[in-house]
C-alpha positions in Angstrom: 153.6 195.9 -74.7 156.8 197.9 -75.3 155.3 199.8 -78.3 152.5 201.3 -76.2 153.0 203.9 -73.5 150.4 205.1 -71.0 150.7 208.5 -69.3 148.6 209.7 -66.4 149.0 213.2 -64.9 152.3 213.5 -66.8 153.7 210.3 -65.3 154.3 207.2 -67.4 152.6 204.1 -66.1 154.4 200.8 -66.3 152.8 197.8 -67.9 152.8 196.0 -64.5 151.0 198.9 -62.8 148.4 199.0 -65.5 147.9 195.2 -65.4 147.5 195.4 -61.6 144.9 198.1 -61.8 143.1 196.2 -64.6 143.0 193.1 -62.4 141.8 195.0 -59.4 138.9 196.5 -61.4 138.1 193.2 -63.0 137.7 191.6 -59.5 135.4 194.5 -58.4 133.3 194.2 -61.6 133.0 190.4 -61.2 132.2 190.7 -57.5 129.3 193.0 -58.3 127.9 190.6 -60.9 128.2 187.5 -58.6 126.5 189.5 -55.8 123.6 190.6 -58.0 123.1 187.1 -59.5 123.1 185.3 -56.2 123.2 181.5 -56.0 120.1 181.0 -58.1 121.3 183.2 -60.8 124.7 181.5 -61.0 123.0 178.1 -61.2 120.7 179.4 -64.0 123.3 180.9 -66.3 125.9 178.2 -65.8 123.6 175.1 -65.9 124.4 174.1 -69.5 128.2 174.3 -68.9 128.0 172.5 -65.6 125.8 169.7 -67.1 128.4 169.2 -69.9 131.3 169.0 -67.4 129.4 166.7 -65.1 129.0 164.2 -68.0 132.7 164.6 -68.8 133.9 164.0 -65.2 131.5 161.1 -64.6 133.1 159.5 -67.7 136.6 160.0 -66.3 135.5 158.5 -62.9 133.9 155.5 -64.6 136.9 154.7 -66.8 139.9 155.7 -64.6 140.0 152.3 -62.9 140.7 154.0 -59.6 143.8 155.8 -60.9 144.1 159.5 -60.2 146.5 162.2 -61.5 147.9 164.9 -59.4 148.1 168.7 -60.1 150.6 170.2 -57.6 152.2 173.5 -56.7 154.3 174.8 -53.8 153.7 178.0 -51.9 156.0 179.7 -49.4 154.7 182.5 -47.2 156.7 184.8 -44.9 155.0 186.2 -41.8 152.2 183.6 -41.5 152.3 180.3 -39.6 150.6 177.2 -40.8 148.2 176.9 -37.9 147.1 180.5 -38.1 146.6 180.2 -41.9 144.4 177.2 -41.5 142.4 178.8 -38.7 141.6 181.8 -40.9 140.9 179.6 -43.9 138.3 177.6 -42.1 136.4 180.7 -41.0 136.6 182.7 -44.3 133.2 184.1 -45.5 131.6 183.0 -48.7 132.5 186.3 -50.3 136.1 186.0 -49.2 136.3 182.5 -50.8 134.9 183.5 -54.1 137.2 186.5 -54.3 140.2 184.2 -54.0 140.0 183.3 -57.7 138.0 184.9 -60.6 136.9 181.4 -61.5 135.2 180.7 -58.2 131.6 181.1 -59.2 130.2 179.7 -55.9 131.7 178.4 -52.7 128.8 177.7 -50.3 128.5 175.6 -47.2 125.4 173.5 -47.1 123.6 171.2 -44.7 125.4 168.2 -43.4 128.8 169.9 -43.4 129.1 169.8 -47.2 130.6 172.5 -49.4 129.3 173.2 -52.8 132.0 174.5 -55.2 131.4 175.8 -58.7 134.7 176.6 -60.3 136.7 176.2 -63.4 139.0 173.2 -62.8 142.4 173.6 -64.5 141.9 177.0 -66.2 139.5 175.0 -68.5 136.7 176.6 -70.5 133.7 175.5 -68.4 132.9 175.4 -64.7 132.4 172.2 -62.7 129.8 171.7 -60.0 131.4 169.9 -57.1 129.9 168.8 -53.8 132.6 168.2 -51.2 133.3 167.8 -47.6 136.3 168.6 -45.4 137.6 165.7 -43.4 139.7 165.8 -40.2 141.7 162.8 -41.2 142.7 161.1 -44.5 141.1 157.8 -43.6 138.7 157.8 -46.6 141.2 159.6 -48.9 142.2 158.0 -52.2 145.2 155.7 -52.0 147.3 158.1 -54.1 146.7 160.9 -51.5 147.8 158.6 -48.7 150.9 157.7 -50.6 152.2 161.3 -50.7 151.2 162.1 -47.1 154.4 163.2 -45.4 153.4 163.7 -41.7 157.0 164.1 -40.5 157.7 167.0 -42.8 154.2 168.5 -43.1 152.3 168.0 -39.8 149.2 169.9 -40.9 146.8 168.8 -43.6 143.7 170.2 -45.3 141.7 167.6 -47.1 138.4 167.9 -49.0 136.9 165.1 -51.0 134.4 165.9 -53.9 133.2 162.5 -55.2 132.1 162.8 -58.8 130.0 159.7 -58.2 128.3 160.0 -54.8 130.2 158.2 -52.1 133.1 157.0 -54.3 136.1 158.7 -52.8 138.5 156.5 -54.8 137.7 158.4 -58.0 137.0 161.8 -56.4 138.3 165.2 -57.3 140.2 165.6 -54.0 142.0 168.7 -52.7 144.9 167.5 -50.5 147.1 170.3 -49.1 150.0 169.8 -46.6 151.4 172.5 -44.4 154.5 173.0 -42.4 156.0 175.9 -40.5 159.3 177.5 -41.5 161.6 179.9 -39.8 159.9 182.8 -41.4 156.4 181.6 -41.9 155.0 178.5 -43.6 155.3 176.3 -46.7 152.3 174.6 -48.4 152.3 171.6 -50.7 149.2 172.2 -52.7 147.6 169.3 -54.5 144.4 168.3 -56.3 143.7 164.8 -57.5 141.5 164.2 -60.6 140.4 160.9 -62.2 142.9 159.7 -64.8 141.9 160.6 -68.3 141.4 164.3 -67.9 143.2 166.5 -70.4 146.9 167.2 -69.6 146.1 170.9 -70.1 143.7 170.7 -67.2 146.4 169.2 -64.9 148.8 171.9 -65.9 146.2 174.7 -65.7 145.1 173.8 -62.2 148.6 174.4 -60.9 148.0 178.1 -61.8 144.5 177.9 -60.3 146.0 176.7 -57.0 148.8 179.3 -57.0 146.3 182.2 -57.6 143.7 181.2 -55.0 146.1 180.2 -52.2 148.2 183.3 -52.7 145.0 185.4 -52.2 143.9 183.3 -49.3 147.3 183.8 -47.7 147.1 187.6 -48.2 143.5 187.6 -46.8 144.6 185.6 -43.8 147.4 188.0 -43.0 145.0 191.0 -43.3 142.5 189.3 -41.0 145.1 188.5 -38.4 146.4 192.1 -38.5 142.9 193.4 -37.9 142.5 191.1 -35.0 145.7 192.3 -33.4 144.9 196.0 -34.0 
């Protein structure tokens, strides 16, 4: 705000500097709370909200007639190749994953190769409890995901399906990200499919969610690779 000035040690602090520090401290505070709560604590305090969103998404899945809507963003990264990015991403710790976005309440790998994700979809008001699984191919992906697959341009893909109704991948919340190398690094076509009927604000909001989390994952990957080379 231009009508407020902050001065520390005789030096005026810019609004951007102040917001960066605020965000940094917010992440640290939230990290402490999530750590102290643990998985059981997160489940307990968010149960009502997750139950409400489960009913909401099951309704979408039951009424979408197999039609999905896409929330999509593009990210370009200098200094990081696609294959290195994906290698790091697939080995990130649970703590690293939840730090990628303040709205990641839990990202936990479970038995059977599944991943439990409690997050706010689309910058919405309440978190969703999703059970998903990474797949090496898009054989069981929704038809809409297969339709946008561009293997010639984006040779690498990261696909996770989170069926709202168990086993029904055609109406799943599906993360479908395509990667390619560039002269200076990589480009990622980020996408999440949701059952038709979700609020348009959720579709638009999730573009911001994708941009935030993948920016942080890219930064974390570059930091991890730098430490490995040191």
